N, C-alpha and C positions, 0 to 999 in steps of 0.2 A: 158477296166477302171483298174486303178490301185486301190488297195486296203490299207486301214488305221488299225489300231492296236492302238486303244487307251489302253496305260496304265497308269495305279495311284496306288499311296503310298496313304491308306486312316486306319485313327482310327477313329473311334468314332465319324462319319461322317453324323449321319442318318438328322441332320437338313438342311445341304445342298446337299447332294451326288445325290439324284433325280432328283432336278432342274436342275445341270451341266451333268449327263447321257441323262436327255431327250434332251438337248440342243445340245446334238453331234448324237444322234439315230440314225438320217438319213444320216449320213457320213458315219460312223465307222463303219465300217464291222466285226469288231472285238473286243470285249472290257474286257478289263481283269483289275481287282482289285486286288490289292496285300494289303491283311489285316494284319494289324501289331498286332491285339492283342484286335479286339473292343469290348465293353460288352454291345453297342446298338443295334440298330436294322441296323444296316450299312451291316452286310452282307446280311441280308435277301433282302434288298434294291439292291444291289448289283448283288443280284442272277436276280435280277428280267429282269436286261439289258445284262450280259454277263456272264463272267468266273472267280468267285472267288478262289483266289489262298491265303493259308499263310504263311509268311513270320515271322520267331521269328525274333523280333526285337534285333538288337545287337550294337546297339544307333552307326547305321553305316548306314545316309541316301544315300549313294550313292551306298553300297552293297542292301538296300531293292530297290531301284531304279533299279538297275543294272540285278538284280532278274526279274522285271515287264519285261524289256524290253525282257528279256531273253524266254518270255512267248511267245511273239509276234509271229506269225504265216503269219501277211501280205506283204505285199511290201513296207510299210512307216509305221513308227510310231509316233504316237503324245500322248506327255503326258501332262498331266491335273492336275492341285488340284482340289480339290472338292468343292470350292467354286469359282473355275471358271464358267463363262458360256458366251457361243458362242451366241451372238444376231441373228436374222433369217439373217441380210444380211452378216453375217460373214462368214454364214452355207452358202449360195447361193453363195460366192466367192470362200469357201472350196472344194466345189460340182464342181464349174466350174474348178475349179486347178485341182484335181484331175481325170474330161475327159482329159484335155490334157497333164498330164503327158505321158512320154514313157518308163520310167523305168532308164533313165540315170542320173537322179538329184537325189542328195542326199537330 
């Protein structure tokens, strides 16, 4: 089965981050949370689910996103915002897709 890295950029997302990460924990093989300067409990929450890396915000969203992608080590990369949530039916569809992937699709 192919593997999936979840990559995220966050800042002060303590209110929604755990809900998002809980919704993907059964199919994301790796979770990379790129923190851009949180002052709340975002880092603590993210650490419970995956790897947290720091990115000094330079007012360039694409630079932060590309940095987070560069941390990914799995076959495929998934991008979510902290307020995104996968519904149970969508998680099942993604798990089925992972089982079918042969590495030839982007």
